[in-house]
N, C-alpha and C positions, 0 to 999 in steps of 0.2 A: 504494500500500500504506500503510495507516495504522499508525503506531507507537504503542506504549503508553508509551514513555518520553518524558520532557520534555527536549527539546534546546533550550538557551538560548544560542545563539551571537549575539554582538553585535559591531557595528562597534567598532573601537578608539576610545576616547574620550580626550581630554586629550592630553598630549605623546606624540610618536612613541616607541614602544618601541624598545629598542636591538637586539633580536635576534628571530629567528623563534620560539624557544622561549618567550620572554616573551609574544609575541603569542598563542601557543597557550594558555598558562596564563591569560592575561587573558580569552580568548574561549571556551575550552572547559575546564570543570573536570574533574578526574579522575573524579569521581562520574558526571558526565553521560556521559563517554565509556564508563565501565564499564557504565552502563545501556544504551547503544547496543550495546555488544559482547554483553551478555547477551541483548538482544532479537534480534540477528542470529543468535546461536548457537541460540536456542530456536526460531527460525523457519526455519533453513537447510534442515532436512529437507523441509519442505513447499514452500518457495519457491525452493529451490536457490540461495540467496544464498551467495556464496563470498568476497565482498570487502566491506570496510568503508572508507568514504571520508569525509573531512571537508574543508570549505573555510573558510579564515579570511582576513582582510585582513592584509597585512604592509606594512612601509615600502617605498618605491620602490627598485628595483634596476636595474642595467644587465644585461639578459638575456644578452648576449654575454660580459660579464665573468664572470657566474655559470658559464656553460658553460666558459669558459676555465680557471677555477679548479677545476672539477669534474674530478678526476683519473682517474675510472674510464672510461677510453677503451675498455675491453673489453666494455662494456655499451651498451645503447641510449641514445642522446642525440638531442635534437631542438632545433632553433632556428628561429624564424620572426619576421621583423620587417619592417614597413613604416614607416620613421621618420616620413615626412610625415604619417601617420595617427596617430602616437604609439601604435602598437599592436604588441605583441610577445608571443611565447610561448617559454619555455624549459622543457625537461623532461628527465628522465633516469630510468633504471631501468625494467626491463620486468616488470610484474606478470603480464601475459599478452599474447600476440601472436596475431592471427588472420591466416591466409594463404589466398589463393585464386588459381587460375590457370585458363586456358582461356577459351572464348568467353563463359561466364557468370560471369566473375570479378567483375564489378561487382555483379551481383545477389547472388552468394554472399557477397561481402565485406559487403554491406549486411545480409544475414540473420545472418551470424556476428557482426557488430558489434552489432546490436540484441540478440542473445542474450547477448553479453558484458556489455553495459551493464545488462541486466536482472538480472545476477548481482551488481551493485554496490548496496550500501545506502549512499546518500550523505546526509550530514547537514549542514545549514547553514541559517541564517536570513538570510544576506546576501541582499540584494535584487538584487544585480548579476546580470545575465543570464549572465555568464561564470563564475559560481561554480557549476561543474558538472563532471561527468565528461567528459574529453576522450579521443578516440582520434586518434592521430597517425600519418601515413604517406602512402601513395600507391600508384601502379601503375606497371608498366613500359609502354613504348610499345606493344609487341606482347603478345598474350595468353599467350605462353610466354616464360620468361626463365631460361634454363639455362646461359648462358655463364659461364666461370670468373670473369671480372671482376665479374659481377653476381650470383653465386650466393647471396650473403647477403641480397639484397634481395627476391628472389622476383618473381612477376608481379603480386601484390597483397598488401600487408602493412600492417596497422594495429596499433599498440601501445597498450595501456593502461599508462601510465607509473606508476612508484612515486610520483613527484611532478611537478607541473606548476605553473609560475608564469605567470600571464597579466597583462600590464600594459596597461591601457586608459586612456590619458590619465594622470590623477593617481591613479587607483585601481589597486591591485595585489592580486591574489588568489592564494593558494596552496592547491592541492588535493593532499592526500596520500592514497594508496590502499594498502591492505594486504590480502594474501590470508591466510586463516587456516583452521585445522582445528577441528573441534568439540572436540578434545582440548586445544587451546591454552588456557591459563589467562588470565584477565583481566590478570593482572600481566605475563605474557609479551607479550601483544598491546600493552599500554600501553607497555612497555619498547621494543618494536619501533618504535612511533610516535616515541618520544622519541629513539631512536637516529637516525632519519631527520632529525628536527629539529635534532639536534646537528650532523649532517653539513651540513645546509643553512646553519646558522649560520656554518660555516667558509667557505662559498663565497659568502655574501651580505654579509659584512662587509668593506668595501673597505679598512679600515685594516690588515687582515691579508694582503692580496694580495701574491703574489710576481710579479715582472716579469722573466722570463728574458731574457738577452742574446740577440741575433740576429746571425748571421754573414752577411757579404756574399758574394754569389756572382755569377758572370758573367751578363750579360743574356741573356734567352731570345730566340732569333731564329725567325722564321716561315719555313718553306720557301719558296723563290722559284721562278721559272718554269723553272729548270734542274733542279728536283727531280723524282723519280719520282712524288711525291704530286701535283704539278701536272699532269703528263701523264695520270695516272689520273683526275684530276678532269675535265680537258678531255674525255676519252673518255666519262665518265659523263654529262656534260651534253649532249654531242652525241648520245649514244644516247637520252637522254630527249627531246630536241627532235625527233628522228626519230620516236619513238613518238607524240609529240603530233601531229605532221604526219600520221601514219597513223591518227589518231583513236582511239588506244588509251585516252587520257584527255586532259584539258584542261590539267592542271597537276600537277606533282609537286614535293615538297620534298626536296632532297638535302642531306646534311650531311657534314661532315668531322670527324675527330678529330685532335687535336694532342697528341702525347705528349712530356712534358718529364721527363727523368731528373733525379732529385733526389739529390745527393751525400749528403744526410742528411735525416731526416724533417722535414717542415715543419708548422707549426701551421695547421690549417684556420681557426681563429678569427682569426688574423692576416689571412688573406686576406679573410675576411668583414668584418672591421672596416673595411678599405679600401673594399670594395664598398658597404657601407651608408652610409658617409660620402660617397662619390662619387655614389651613385645613391639618394638618400633617397625618391624617388617609385617605386622598384621594391621587389619582395619579395625580401629576402634569406632564405635557408633553409639548413639543414643536417640531414641524416639520417644517423645512424651506427647500424649494427646490432651491430658488434663492432669490435675493434681493427684489423681488416684494412684497412678503407677507410671513407671518409665521402663522401657525395654532397652537394655544395654548389652554390649558385648565387645569382644576383641577377637575377631575371626581370622584365621590364616587363609581361608578359602574364598577366592573370587569366583563368582558364578559367570559373570560376563562384563566386559567393558566395551563400550561402543565409541567409534570414531569414524564418522562418515559411514562407509560400508564395511569397515573392518570390525571383527569381533575377536576379542581375546578371552579365552576361558582356560580351564585347567582341570586335570585329573588329580585329585588329592585323596588317596585312600591307602590304607596300610600304615601302621604306626608302631613305634617302639620308643622306649624312654631314652633320654640322653645319659651319657656316661659321666662319672665324676672326674675322670681323667681323660686326657686326649686319647690314650690307648684304648680305654674302655669304650669311649664314644665311637672310635673307629671300628672296634669289634661289633658293637651294636648296629652300626650302619651296615657293615658287611652282612650281619645276620638278617637284617631287614631286606636288603637287596637280594638275598638268596632264600627268603622265606616263601615257600610255594603257596602257603595259605594267604599271605599278604599280596603276593604277585597275582594270584587268582582274583582276589578282591579288587585290586587295582585294574586288572584287565576288564572286569565287568564295567567299571566306570568308563574306561576308554572306549569300550565297545558301544556303550550307550551314547556317549558324546558323538561318536562317528555316525551312528544310526540317526540321531536326532538332528545333526547339522548337515549331513550329506545332501539331503533333499533341498535345503535352502541355500547352499553354498556353491560358489563357482570354484573356490579353492579351499582346501583343508590341509593344514600342515601340523605335524608334531614329531618329536623324536621317536625312534623306534622302541626305545626302552626307557623306563622311568629313571629319574634321578632322585635326589634327596632334598627335601626342604627341612632345614633345622630350625626349631624354635627353642625357647629357653629350657623347656622341660620335656619336649617330645620331638621326634623327627618322623617325617612322613614320606612315603613314596609320592613322587611329584612328576607330572608331565604337563608342560605348557602346550596350549593349542591355539593356533591362529586360523581364522576363517574369513573369507571375503564373501559376504552374503549377496544374494542375487538382488538385482534392482526390483524395487516394489515390495520387498519383504520387510515388515515392520520389526522393530527391536523387541516388542513384546511377544511377537510370534516366536522369536528365538528364545526369549526367557521362558515362555510356556513350554517349549520343547525340552529345554535343559532342566527345568525343575520338575520333580526333585531328581537330582543325580543319584546314581546307585550308592554314592558315598553317604547319603542321608536317608535314602528311601529303600531301594532294593533293586533286584534284577531277576527276571524282567519286571519292569516297573508296574505294569498293569496287573500282574499276578501277585506281586509282593505287597503293594500298597494297602489293599483291603485288610491284610492281617496285622498291620501296625497298630491300629486301634484296638484290635482284639487281644494283642499280646502286651500292650503297654497299659499302665493304669493311671494315665494322666492325659490331659489335652495339650498337644504341642503348641497351639496358638501360632505365634510367629517364629518359634524356635525352628532352626534348620530351614527357614524359608528365605526367599529373595528380599533383601533390604538394600535400598540405595537411592539413586537420584538420576534425573534426566533433565535436559534443558531444551530450550526452544531451537537450538541448533542441531538437535539430534544426538548430542553427546551424552554419555551417562555411564554409570558403573553400578553393578549390583554384586553383593556378596552373599554367601550362604551363612545365615545367622546362627552359627554354632559358637561354642565357648561363650555362652550368653546367659542372661538372667533377667527376671522380671522383679523390679524393685518397688515395694510398697512401703507404706509408713511403718507397718509393724512386721514386715516379712521380706526376706530376700529369697527368691526361688531360682535355683540354678539348674542347668540342663547339661547332660553329657550322654553321648551314645557311641556305639561301635557296630561294625559290620559283622553279621553272623553268617557263616558259611557252614558247609556240611561237617567239617572237622573242628568247629569252634569248641573251645573249652569254657564252660560257664564261669568257672572261678577266675580264669585269666581275663575273660571279658569284663567281669566285675572289677578286677584290678585295673584294667585299662580305663574304665569309666572313672574310677577314683583318681587316676592320674590326670584325666581331663578336667576334673573338678578343681584341681589345684590352682590354676591361674585365677579363677574367680574367687575362690576362698581366700587365697593369699591377698588379693586386692581388697576383699572385704575386711580382712584383719587390719590391713594398712589404714583403711578408711575409719576404722573404729578406734584407732589409737590417738 
């Protein structure tokens, strides 16, 4: 759509400005914004434009600190960071939210998302590819999501935030979006933008930050082999291996949940700070819909990232602990690379990726054999995959085909999936599901929300799973899930000290 107004946004020149509002006044004059408002109001009847958005460059910030200082826990909040890539997103406020459920939820989310983005008139002359409108959210593991614990998240939910800050290396861009009515005056709309900028100044200036004291609490313990949880797990794994032997499916992923009662509310950002520092090569994330709960995690597994027609995904399945010495670590790595059980589990994942992407891709590339991805407490068999999707294929089509991978669902998927609910004793909600972001330029990234937890005022609920194949040992699988609980439990202990 061509505009009749002249928008002259420039990158900040000279010394770094002290606050967000100064950046705004330096890069967007009141007259220029008024012209944009007038244009949108005059064209809204024909084009159904309902939102005005602008992007500016601002000084660098710590996204997690901004979220921590943002006091409005009763509204949408979002955080995403992969420290090793020097990339992060923080956002808050809900201008509009689109939701979908059922078997066609990926397709419907795509249609609703595109419709929403088309209602936004975005202005900027920043050349950076992330100076754009972003939708933030994800999906539940199953196509319906009605349980009490997850009722605020839905089966598919994406939010157009009031403001979003994206930090990419040394460049930081702020995008602010407002909804308006035709009856709103230019002065009122301008004042609304300034109010948001004032609020951002308070949470982006480190010299004004408050640092609340934390209280120490008893250490959390994991249920042992004498617990009812252990016996329930043993029964579930034995039932699964029996089903595999009867040819019902070849692999299924079973998970456990661990509930930790909190004597007082805990800060989810404290937990995330420990996770991002301990696991800089993983994706740390937070999604909050309201004050009831937040879904957080630090996952090593990328489901897919999109750039133009290129899709990057990966196979991540098969795991073993890290060694206490370099020699022990090398021995464990060798053991994993030659473990037939883990290689079979990894092969199921790679077969599924190939089957699901082949139809939609012009090109599909990956190494012939897996390598190793090492994390602080565990190492995984790992194979990167690159695909070039065919013209006309939507990104959500690709997501729908990739989710759930055999690393979190099973193989064959259609045969294994129905048994997950029968063998597990909890509702997965958004655990092990696609969580991420996408923007108006078609770029985006989604991860598999493992190593995650649901944080409430009086409870932290963590999740861990492992792949079950024909020769799986129930006790060893129990120990593997205990190993996978460690990152979240360690981070919780850090947050409570």
